[in-house]
KOLVO-955721 format. One line per 3 residues: number of its first residue (from 1); their letters; for each residue x, y, z of N, C-alpha, C. Coordinates in steps of 0.1 Angstrom, whole numbers, plus 5000, padded with zeros to 4 digits. Layout:
// residues N
NUM> A> X,Y,Z,X,Y,Z,X,Y,Z; ...
//
This chain:
// residues 205
1> MNI> 5791,5947,3986,5800,5953,3977,5796,5950,3963; 5796,5960,3954,5793,5958,3940,5801,5968,3932; 5801,5966,3919,5808,5975,3910,5798,5984,3903
4> RKF> 5801,5997,3903,5792,6007,3897,5800,6017,3888; 5793,6023,3879,5799,6032,3870,5796,6047,3875; 5806,6055,3875,5804,6069,3878,5797,6076,3867
7> KTG> 5789,6086,3871,5782,6094,3860,5792,6104,3854; 5801,6109,3862,5812,6118,3858,5825,6113,3862; 5835,6115,3853,5848,6109,3856,5859,6118,3862
10> ILP> 5855,6130,3865,5864,6141,3869,5872,6136,3882; 5866,6133,3893,5873,6129,3905,5879,6116,3904; 5873,6105,3899,5880,6093,3898,5892,6093,3888
13> RHH> 5891,6102,3878,5902,6103,3869,5914,6110,3876; 5911,6120,3884,5922,6126,3892,5928,6116,3901; 5920,6107,3908,5926,6097,3917,5935,6087,3909
16> LVG> 5929,6082,3898,5937,6072,3890,5950,6078,3885; 5950,6090,3879,5962,6096,3874,5972,6097,3886; 5968,6101,3898,5977,6102,3909,5983,6089,3913
19> QVS> 5975,6078,3912,5980,6065,3916,5990,6060,3905; 5986,6062,3892,5995,6057,3882,6008,6065,3881; 6007,6078,3884,6019,6086,3883,6029,6083,3894
22> SGL> 6025,6077,3904,6034,6072,3915,6036,6057,3914; 6033,6051,3902,6033,6037,3901,6047,6030,3901; 6058,6038,3900,6071,6032,3902,6074,6021,3892
25> STV> 6068,6021,3881,6071,6011,3870,6071,6017,3857; 6078,6011,3847,6079,6016,3834,6066,6016,3827; 6058,6005,3829,6045,6005,3823,6036,6016,3828
28> ATL> 6036,6019,3841,6029,6031,3846,6033,6044,3839; 6046,6046,3838,6051,6058,3832,6047,6059,3817; 6048,6048,3810,6043,6049,3796,6028,6050,3794
31> ALK> 6021,6045,3804,6006,6046,3803,6002,6061,3804; 6009,6068,3813,6006,6083,3814,6011,6090,3801; 6021,6085,3795,6026,6092,3782,6016,6090,3771
34> YHD> 6009,6079,3770,6001,6076,3759,5986,6078,3761; 5982,6080,3774,5968,6081,3776,5965,6093,3786; 5954,6100,3783,5950,6111,3792,5938,6107,3800
37> FVR> 5932,6095,3798,5921,6089,3805,5908,6098,3805; 5907,6106,3794,5895,6114,3792,5885,6105,3785; 5889,6097,3775,5879,6088,3769,5878,6076,3778
40> GNF> 5866,6070,3778,5863,6058,3786,5855,6062,3798; 5852,6052,3807,5844,6054,3819,5851,6050,3831; 5846,6054,3843,5853,6050,3855,5843,6042,3864
43> YVA> 5848,6032,3870,5840,6023,3879,5847,6022,3892; 5839,6017,3902,5844,6015,3916,5837,6004,3922; 5844,5996,3930,5838,5986,3939,5836,5993,3952
46> APE> 5823,5993,3956,5819,6000,3968,5808,5993,3975; 5806,5996,3988,5794,5990,3995,5781,5995,3989; 5771,5987,3990,5758,5991,3983,5752,6004,3989
49> AIK> 5755,6006,4002,5749,6018,4009,5755,6031,4004; 5767,6030,3998,5775,6043,3994,5769,6048,3981; 5766,6061,3981,5763,6068,3968,5775,6073,3962
52> IDQ> 5780,6066,3952,5794,6068,3947,5795,6082,3940; 5785,6088,3935,5786,6101,3929,5787,6112,3939; 5785,6109,3952,5787,6118,3962,5800,6118,3969
55> LSE> 5809,6108,3965,5822,6107,3970,5831,6119,3966; 5839,6124,3975,5847,6136,3972,5862,6132,3971; 5866,6120,3975,5879,6116,3974,5880,6101,3976
58> FRS> 5891,6095,3972,5892,6080,3971,5904,6074,3979; 5911,6082,3987,5922,6077,3994,5919,6072,4008; 5910,6079,4015,5907,6076,4029,5899,6063,4030
61> ELF> 5900,6056,4041,5893,6044,4043,5878,6046,4043; 5870,6038,4036,5856,6039,4034,5849,6030,4044; 5839,6036,4051,5831,6028,4060,5825,6016,4053
64> DAD> 5826,6004,4059,5820,5992,4054,5826,5986,4042; 5837,5992,4037,5844,5986,4025,5850,5973,4029; 5848,5963,4021,5852,5949,4024,5863,5945,4014
67> RSA> 5876,5945,4019,5887,5943,4010,5886,5929,4003; 5883,5919,4010,5882,5906,4004,5871,5905,3993; 5860,5912,3996,5849,5912,3986,5854,5920,3974
70> AIQ> 5861,5931,3976,5866,5939,3965,5876,5931,3956; 5885,5924,3963,5894,5915,3955,5887,5905,3947; 5876,5899,3953,5869,5889,3945,5862,5896,3933
73> LLG> 5857,5908,3934,5851,5915,3923,5861,5918,3912; 5873,5923,3916,5883,5926,3907,5888,5913,3900; 5889,5902,3908,5893,5889,3903,5883,5884,3892
76> KTI> 5870,5886,3895,5860,5882,3885,5861,5890,3872; 5864,5903,3874,5866,5912,3862,5878,5907,3854; 5889,5904,3861,5901,5899,3854,5897,5885,3847
79> RDF> 5891,5876,3855,5888,5863,3849,5879,5864,3836; 5869,5872,3836,5861,5873,3824,5868,5880,3813; 5877,5889,3816,5884,5896,3806,5894,5886,3799
82> ISD> 5902,5879,3807,5912,5870,3801,5906,5857,3795; 5893,5856,3795,5887,5844,3788,5890,5845,3773; 5892,5857,3768,5897,5859,3755,5912,5856,3754
85> PRA> 5916,5847,3746,5930,5842,3745,5940,5854,3743; 5936,5865,3737,5946,5876,3735,5945,5887,3745; 5936,5885,3755,5934,5895,3765,5944,5891,3777
88> SVV> 5951,5901,3782,5960,5899,3793,5959,5910,3803; 5964,5907,3815,5964,5917,3826,5978,5915,3832; 5985,5926,3835,5997,5926,3842,5996,5935,3855
91> LQD> 6000,5930,3866,6000,5937,3879,6015,5941,3882; 6017,5954,3885,6030,5958,3888,6034,5954,3902; 6047,5951,3904,6052,5947,3917,6066,5953,3919
94> FWH> 6066,5964,3926,6079,5971,3929,6085,5966,3942; 6079,5956,3948,6084,5951,3961,6093,5939,3959; 6092,5932,3948,6101,5920,3945,6111,5923,3934
97> RLS> 6122,5915,3935,6132,5914,3924,6136,5899,3923; 6140,5896,3910,6144,5882,3908,6156,5878,3917; 6163,5888,3921,6175,5885,3930,6171,5883,3945
100> DPV> 6159,5885,3948,6155,5884,3962,6158,5870,3968; 6163,5869,3980,6166,5856,3986,6153,5847,3986; 6142,5853,3988,6130,5845,3990,6123,5841,3976
103> WEQ> 6129,5846,3965,6122,5845,3952,6118,5830,3949; 6127,5821,3951,6124,5807,3948,6113,5801,3956; 6110,5807,3968,6099,5802,3976,6085,5808,3973
106> LEN> 6085,5818,3964,6072,5823,3960,6063,5813,3953; 6051,5812,3957,6043,5801,3952,6039,5803,3937; 6037,5816,3933,6032,5819,3920,6043,5825,3911
109> KNR> 6055,5822,3913,6066,5828,3906,6066,5825,3891; 6059,5814,3887,6058,5811,3873,6049,5821,3865; 6042,5829,3873,6034,5840,3866,6042,5853,3864
112> AIA> 6054,5853,3869,6062,5865,3868,6068,5868,3855; 6068,5880,3850,6075,5884,3838,6084,5896,3842; 6094,5899,3834,6104,5909,3838,6107,5918,3827
115> YDG> 6110,5931,3831,6115,5941,3822,6126,5949,3829; 6138,5948,3825,6149,5956,3830,6149,5956,3845; 6148,5944,3851,6148,5943,3865,6135,5944,3872
118> EIY> 6125,5950,3866,6112,5951,3872,6104,5938,3870; 6095,5936,3880,6087,5924,3881,6072,5928,3878; 6066,5920,3870,6051,5921,3868,6045,5907,3869
121> WAL> 6033,5907,3874,6026,5894,3874,6016,5894,3862; 6018,5883,3854,6010,5882,3841,5998,5873,3843; 5987,5877,3839,5975,5869,3839,5969,5868,3825
124> QGS> 5970,5856,3820,5966,5854,3806,5961,5839,3805; 5950,5837,3799,5945,5823,3797,5934,5819,3807; 5924,5812,3802,5912,5809,3810,5915,5798,3820
127> EIP> 5927,5792,3820,5930,5781,3829,5934,5785,3843; 5936,5798,3845,5941,5802,3858,5930,5801,3868; 5932,5794,3879,5922,5793,3890,5919,5806,3896
130> DRE> 5906,5808,3900,5902,5820,3907,5910,5823,3919; 5913,5813,3927,5921,5815,3939,5935,5821,3936; 5941,5816,3925,5954,5822,3921,5953,5836,3917
133> IEE> 5943,5840,3909,5941,5854,3906,5940,5863,3918; 5932,5858,3928,5930,5866,3940,5942,5867,3948; 5950,5856,3948,5963,5856,3956,5973,5866,3949
136> LIS> 5973,5867,3936,5982,5876,3930,5978,5890,3932; 5964,5893,3932,5960,5906,3935,5964,5910,3949; 5962,5901,3958,5965,5904,3972,5980,5906,3974
139> GAS> 5988,5898,3966,6003,5899,3968,6010,5909,3960; 6003,5916,3951,6010,5926,3943,6013,5938,3952; 6020,5948,3946,6024,5960,3953,6011,5969,3955
142> YWP> 6011,5975,3967,6000,5985,3970,6006,5998,3973; 5997,6009,3974,6002,6022,3976,6013,6027,3966; 6011,6026,3953,5998,6022,3947,5998,6007,3941
145> FCA> 5986,6002,3940,5984,5990,3932,5980,5994,3918; 5985,5988,3908,5981,5991,3894,5980,5978,3886; 5968,5976,3880,5966,5964,3871,5963,5970,3857
148> FFY> 5970,5965,3847,5969,5970,3833,5962,5959,3825; 5950,5962,3819,5943,5953,3810,5946,5957,3796; 5950,5948,3788,5953,5951,3774,5951,5939,3765
151> ISS> 5950,5942,3752,5949,5931,3742,5963,5929,3736; 5968,5917,3737,5981,5914,3733,5981,5910,3718; 5993,5913,3712,5995,5909,3698,5997,5894,3697
154> SSE> 5999,5887,3708,6002,5873,3708,5995,5866,3719; 5991,5854,3717,5985,5846,3728,5995,5838,3736; 6008,5839,3732,6019,5832,3739,6026,5842,3748
157> PKK> 6024,5840,3761,6030,5849,3771,6046,5848,3771; 6052,5860,3774,6067,5860,3774,6071,5862,3788; 6083,5857,3791,6089,5858,3805,6097,5871,3806
160> VLT> 6103,5875,3795,6111,5888,3795,6105,5897,3785; 6102,5909,3789,6096,5919,3780,6107,5928,3774; 6104,5932,3761,6113,5941,3754,6107,5955,3754
163> NED> 6114,5965,3749,6108,5978,3748,6096,5978,3738; 6097,5970,3728,6086,5968,3719,6074,5962,3725; 6076,5952,3734,6065,5946,3741,6057,5957,3750
166> LQN> 6065,5965,3757,6059,5975,3765,6051,5986,3757; 6057,5989,3746,6050,5999,3737,6036,5993,3732; 6037,5980,3729,6025,5973,3725,6014,5972,3736
169> LVQ> 6019,5970,3748,6010,5969,3759,6003,5982,3762; 6010,5993,3763,6004,6005,3766,5995,6011,3755; 5999,6008,3742,5991,6013,3731,5978,6005,3729
172> NLV> 5978,5993,3736,5966,5985,3734,5959,5983,3748; 5960,5993,3756,5953,5993,3769,5938,5994,3767; 5931,5986,3775,5916,5987,3776,5912,5992,3789
175> GIA> 5920,5990,3799,5916,5995,3813,5928,5995,3822; 5926,6002,3833,5936,6002,3844,5928,6002,3857; 5932,5993,3867,5926,5993,3880,5937,5998,3890
178> VDA> 5933,6007,3899,5942,6012,3910,5935,6010,3923; 5943,6010,3934,5937,6008,3947,5930,6021,3951; 5921,6020,3960,5913,6031,3966,5909,6028,3980
181> FDA> 5905,6038,3987,5900,6037,4001,5909,6030,4010; 5922,6035,4010,5932,6029,4019,5934,6014,4015; 5935,6011,4002,5937,5998,3996,5927,5988,4000
184> NSF> 5915,5992,4003,5904,5983,4006,5894,5981,3994; 5897,5988,3983,5889,5986,3971,5897,5991,3959; 5890,5993,3948,5896,5997,3935,5888,6006,3927
187> VIW> 5894,6016,3920,5888,6024,3910,5894,6019,3896; 5885,6018,3887,5889,6012,3874,5885,6022,3862; 5895,6025,3854,5892,6032,3841,5891,6022,3830
190> WRD> 5880,6023,3822,5877,6013,3812,5873,6020,3799; 5879,6015,3788,5875,6020,3774,5864,6011,3769; 5851,6015,3773,5840,6007,3768,5838,6007,3753
193> DLR> 5844,6018,3747,5843,6018,3732,5851,6008,3725; 5861,6003,3733,5870,5992,3727,5866,5978,3731; 5861,5977,3743,5857,5964,3749,5847,5966,3760
196> PFP> 5835,5959,3759,5825,5961,3770,5832,5958,3784; 5827,5964,3794,5832,5961,3807,5829,5946,3810; 5839,5939,3815,5837,5924,3816,5826,5918,3823
199> IRI> 5822,5924,3835,5812,5918,3843,5800,5928,3844; 5789,5922,3849,5776,5930,3850,5778,5940,3862; 5774,5952,3860,5775,5962,3871,5761,5966,3876
202> SDT> 5761,5971,3888,5749,5975,3894,5743,5988,3887; 5730,5988,3886,5724,6000,3880,5722,6012,3888; 5724,6010,3902,5722,6021,3911,5735,6028,3914
205> N> 5735,6041,3916,5747,6049,3920,5746,6054,3934
//
């Protein structure tokens, strides 16, 4: 598995818009309002044997796709991005609520932030262990999974988000990752004109 850039963004854009539009979160709804995803490039984590520019769709399971390897690649992308103190990533989670009986037993609940009853997992700061990043990716909502990469106006994370915070988040988006290939991998939209893609990508397509 490696991450590669698409030569054309037509099909991956269609997939990403479909996933974000069914994202079931306010951040996803606002992202669609502020961005058309025409600017920027699209990337995918895929097995080396797959020619990504020959893919015709991104929902069905992909032969030889390794979910754990894809999570590690997305985790490394997040890790390198948040090494900047103002860079943040939030993962939407429409499966959990603060009122859930099991909430207090969740191991990473200290990473949770809330907006109007919605839960997001916030990743900010270089001190977060790789294992925890990968656990949060695995434990976030899927069908769809959405991770929002943005540059924050503050290096101090908040536990409760306001309308202004959400506006700041979506207006300063650098990238979005969504699940692909039956949740065994990820398609990523990235504004390379704002911030270089965080990790080295393969030169072959």
